C-alpha positions as CSV (number, residue, x, y, z in Angstrom):
1,M,15.7,-34.9,25.5
2,P,17.8,-32.4,27.4
3,L,21.6,-32.4,26.9
4,A,23.7,-34.1,29.6
5,A,26.8,-32.3,30.8
6,D,29.1,-34.8,29.1
7,Q,27.3,-34.1,25.8
8,L,28.1,-30.4,25.8
9,P,31.5,-30.5,24.1
10,R,30.1,-32.5,21.2
11,A,27.1,-30.1,20.9
12,W,29.5,-27.1,20.7
13,I,31.4,-28.8,17.9
14,K,28.2,-29.6,16.0
15,F,27.0,-26.1,16.3
16,K,30.2,-24.1,15.8
17,V,31.8,-26.3,13.1
18,Y,28.9,-27.9,11.3
19,K,26.3,-25.1,12.0
20,D,23.8,-27.7,13.4
21,E,20.7,-25.7,14.5
22,R,19.5,-28.5,16.7
23,A,22.7,-28.4,18.7
24,R,22.4,-24.6,19.0
25,L,18.9,-24.9,20.5
26,D,20.1,-27.7,22.8
27,I,22.9,-25.5,24.2
28,I,20.5,-22.6,24.7
29,D,18.1,-24.9,26.5
30,Y,20.9,-26.4,28.7
31,Y,22.1,-22.9,29.9
32,S,18.6,-21.4,30.3
33,Y,19.0,-21.6,34.1
34,L,21.5,-18.8,33.9
35,V,18.8,-16.4,32.8
36,K,16.6,-17.1,35.9
37,I,19.6,-16.9,38.3
38,T,21.0,-13.7,36.8
39,S,17.6,-11.9,36.6
40,G,16.8,-12.9,40.2
41,R,20.1,-11.6,41.5
42,L,20.1,-8.4,39.4
43,V,16.5,-7.3,40.2
44,A,15.1,-8.6,43.5
45,N,11.9,-6.6,43.2
46,V,10.4,-6.1,39.7
47,P,9.6,-2.5,39.0
48,G,5.9,-1.5,38.6
49,G,4.5,-2.0,35.2
50,M,6.7,-5.0,34.6
51,D,6.6,-8.6,35.6
52,R,9.4,-11.2,36.0
53,D,8.7,-12.6,32.5
54,D,9.8,-9.2,31.0
55,L,13.2,-9.7,32.7
56,I,13.4,-13.3,31.6
57,S,12.6,-12.4,28.0
58,A,15.4,-9.8,27.9
59,G,17.8,-12.2,29.5
60,V,17.0,-14.9,27.0
61,I,18.1,-12.5,24.2
62,G,21.4,-12.1,26.0
63,L,21.8,-15.8,26.4
64,I,21.1,-16.4,22.7
65,K,23.6,-13.7,21.8
66,S,26.2,-15.3,24.1
67,V,25.7,-18.8,22.5
68,D,26.0,-17.4,19.0
69,Q,29.1,-15.3,19.7
70,Y,31.0,-17.6,22.1
71,D,34.3,-19.1,20.9
72,P,34.9,-22.4,22.8
73,S,38.6,-22.3,21.8
74,R,39.2,-19.2,24.0
75,D,40.2,-19.4,27.6
76,V,36.9,-18.0,28.9
77,K,34.2,-20.0,30.7
78,F,31.0,-19.9,28.8
79,E,29.0,-19.2,32.1
80,T,31.2,-16.1,32.6
81,Y,30.6,-14.8,29.1
82,A,26.8,-15.6,29.2
83,I,26.2,-14.0,32.6
84,A,27.8,-10.8,31.3
85,L,25.6,-10.6,28.2
86,I,22.4,-11.7,30.1
87,R,23.0,-9.0,32.7
88,G,23.7,-6.4,30.0
89,A,20.5,-7.3,28.1
90,I,18.4,-7.0,31.2
91,L,19.9,-3.7,32.3
92,E,19.5,-2.3,28.8
93,M,15.8,-3.2,28.9
94,L,15.4,-1.5,32.2
95,R,17.1,1.6,31.0
96,D,14.9,1.7,27.9
97,E,11.8,1.5,30.2
98,D,13.3,4.3,32.4
99,W,11.7,2.7,35.5
100,V,13.8,4.7,38.0
101,P,11.8,7.8,39.1
102,R,13.3,11.1,38.0
103,S,13.6,12.3,41.6
104,I,15.6,9.2,42.6
105,R,17.7,9.4,39.4
106,E,18.7,13.0,40.3
107,K,19.6,12.0,43.8
108,L,21.7,9.1,42.5
109,K,23.6,11.5,40.2
110,A,24.1,13.9,43.1
111,L,25.5,11.1,45.2
112,D,27.9,10.1,42.4
113,R,29.2,13.6,42.0
114,A,29.6,14.1,45.8
115,S,31.4,10.9,46.1
116,Q,33.9,11.8,43.4
117,R,34.3,15.4,44.7
118,L,35.0,14.3,48.3
119,E,37.4,11.6,47.3
120,T,39.4,14.2,45.4
121,Q,39.4,16.6,48.4
122,L,40.1,14.0,51.0
123,G,42.4,11.7,49.1
124,R,40.3,8.7,50.1
125,A,36.8,7.3,49.8
126,P,34.3,9.5,51.7
127,K,32.5,7.9,54.7
128,P,28.7,7.8,54.6
129,I,28.5,10.5,57.3
130,E,30.7,12.8,55.1
131,L,28.5,12.2,52.1
132,A,25.4,12.9,54.3
133,D,26.8,16.2,55.4
134,D,27.7,17.2,51.9
135,L,24.3,16.3,50.5
136,G,22.3,17.6,53.4
137,M,20.8,14.2,54.1
138,S,20.8,11.8,57.1
139,E,23.3,9.0,57.1
140,Q,20.5,6.5,56.9
141,E,19.1,8.3,53.8
142,V,22.6,8.1,52.2
143,S,22.9,4.4,53.0
144,E,19.5,3.6,51.6
145,L,20.3,5.6,48.5
146,M,23.6,3.7,48.0
147,V,21.7,0.4,48.1
148,R,19.1,1.7,45.7
149,A,21.8,2.9,43.4
150,G,23.5,-0.5,43.4
151,R,20.2,-2.1,42.4
152,T,19.4,0.3,39.6
153,A,23.0,0.3,38.2
154,V,23.0,3.9,37.0
155,Y,26.2,3.3,35.2
156,S,28.5,0.3,35.2
157,L,30.7,-1.8,33.0
158,D,27.6,-2.6,31.0
159,D,27.4,1.0,29.7
160,M,27.6,1.1,25.9
161,V,30.5,2.3,23.7
162,G,30.3,2.7,19.9
163,G,27.3,2.5,17.7
164,G,25.7,5.6,19.2
165,G,24.7,3.7,22.3
166,G,21.9,1.9,20.6
167,E,21.2,-1.6,19.5
168,G,22.7,-3.3,16.5
169,E,25.9,-4.9,15.2
170,D,28.0,-1.9,16.2
171,S,26.8,-1.8,19.8
172,I,28.9,-3.5,22.5
173,H,29.0,-3.6,26.3
174,L,32.3,-2.8,27.9
175,I,32.2,-6.1,29.9
176,E,32.3,-7.9,26.5
177,M,35.7,-6.4,25.9
178,L,37.1,-8.3,28.9
179,V,35.9,-11.7,27.7
180,D,35.9,-11.5,23.9
181,D,39.1,-10.7,22.0
182,T,37.2,-10.4,18.8
183,A,34.8,-7.7,19.9
184,N,35.3,-4.5,18.1
185,P,33.0,-1.4,18.5
186,G,34.7,0.5,15.8
187,G,35.4,4.3,16.2
188,E,38.7,5.7,17.3
189,V,39.9,2.7,19.4
190,E,40.0,-0.8,17.9
191,G,38.4,-3.6,19.9
192,R,41.7,-5.2,20.9
193,D,43.1,-1.8,22.1
194,L,40.0,-1.1,24.0
195,K,40.1,-4.4,25.7
196,R,43.8,-3.8,26.7
197,I,42.9,-0.3,28.0
198,L,39.9,-1.5,30.0
199,A,41.8,-4.5,31.4
200,G,44.7,-2.2,32.4
201,G,42.3,0.0,34.3
202,V,40.9,-3.0,36.2
203,D,44.4,-4.1,37.1
204,K,45.1,-0.7,38.6
205,L,42.1,-0.7,40.9
206,P,42.7,-1.1,44.6
207,D,42.4,-4.7,45.8
208,R,38.9,-4.4,47.3
209,E,37.5,-2.5,44.3
210,R,39.0,-5.1,41.9
211,L,37.5,-7.9,43.9
212,V,34.0,-6.3,43.8
213,V,34.2,-5.9,40.0
214,S,35.3,-9.5,39.7
215,L,32.6,-10.9,42.0
216,Y,29.8,-8.8,40.5
217,Y,30.5,-9.0,36.8
218,F,32.2,-12.4,36.5
219,E,30.8,-14.5,39.3
220,G,27.3,-13.0,39.2
221,L,27.1,-12.2,43.0
222,T,24.8,-9.5,44.2
223,F,26.1,-6.6,46.3
224,K,24.5,-8.1,49.4
225,E,26.4,-11.4,48.7
226,I,29.6,-9.6,48.1
227,G,29.1,-7.8,51.4
228,G,29.0,-11.2,53.1
229,V,32.2,-12.2,51.4
230,L,34.0,-8.9,52.4
231,G,32.4,-8.6,55.8
232,V,30.9,-5.2,55.0
233,S,27.4,-3.7,54.5
234,E,25.6,-3.8,51.1
235,S,25.9,0.0,50.9
236,R,29.6,-0.2,51.4
237,V,29.9,-2.6,48.5
238,Y,27.9,-0.1,46.4
239,Q,30.4,2.6,47.4
240,L,33.3,0.4,46.4
241,H,31.6,-0.3,43.1
242,T,30.9,3.4,42.4
243,Q,34.6,4.2,43.2
244,A,35.8,1.5,40.8
245,M,33.5,2.6,38.0
246,G,34.6,6.2,38.5
247,R,38.3,5.2,38.3
248,L,37.7,3.1,35.2
249,R,35.7,5.9,33.5
250,N,38.5,8.4,34.2
251,H,41.1,5.8,33.1
252,M,39.2,5.3,29.8
253,R,38.9,9.0,29.2
254,D,42.6,9.5,30.0
255,E,43.4,6.9,27.4
256,G,41.3,8.8,24.8
257,V,38.2,6.6,24.8
258,A,35.8,9.5,24.2
259,Q,32.8,7.3,23.8
260,V,32.6,6.4,27.5
261,A,29.9,8.3,29.2
């Protein structure tokens, strides 16, 4: 019989304190809806050669990991923690499958470089028309590329640090550092220090970029949904996300976190 909401606190105690496997499975089953919601928002159209079950399977792995690692005593909602790990597991599976065509990946990297270069030159975020001129594309092509980039998540807070970028106990997603004080990827920077550095970088982001990061990673909204909240286009949200990730990446490097790609 499925758990009721009022039975959850007791189930967490039975699992975390008494190592009750039945309670663990009940918690996983209760929160299984998060996998379907997160996978649907993250990837609207399943890449060729895959089906929705592939995404669900990867998401379930993230959910199980979140249940096993979650500490109910910490001031973090389980849903927030679980969505982060589910999203990370799905993105990691997609990266491993390398489902983005090479030609598109090269264009996305060129867009990223152009965006950073123009922002340095102009002292502000470049407009789509300025990116189009720089890349020799039409404004429509740039807007479509921005949307595609947002969906494929070329790089994000889910990028790996430590452990050589692979799976295993030493691997960790940056997003986990914001929601798990105990996470520690090893290497030059201890987990607690890395969390402090990353959180400091997020705090320094311009208001809109910080809001995009919060809504995307912690509330699980899609770029299109965030656009509705901000009253801007989906491609503009992608641009804000790209700028935020660039600032965070530079901030981490300035602080000596050499593992950040």
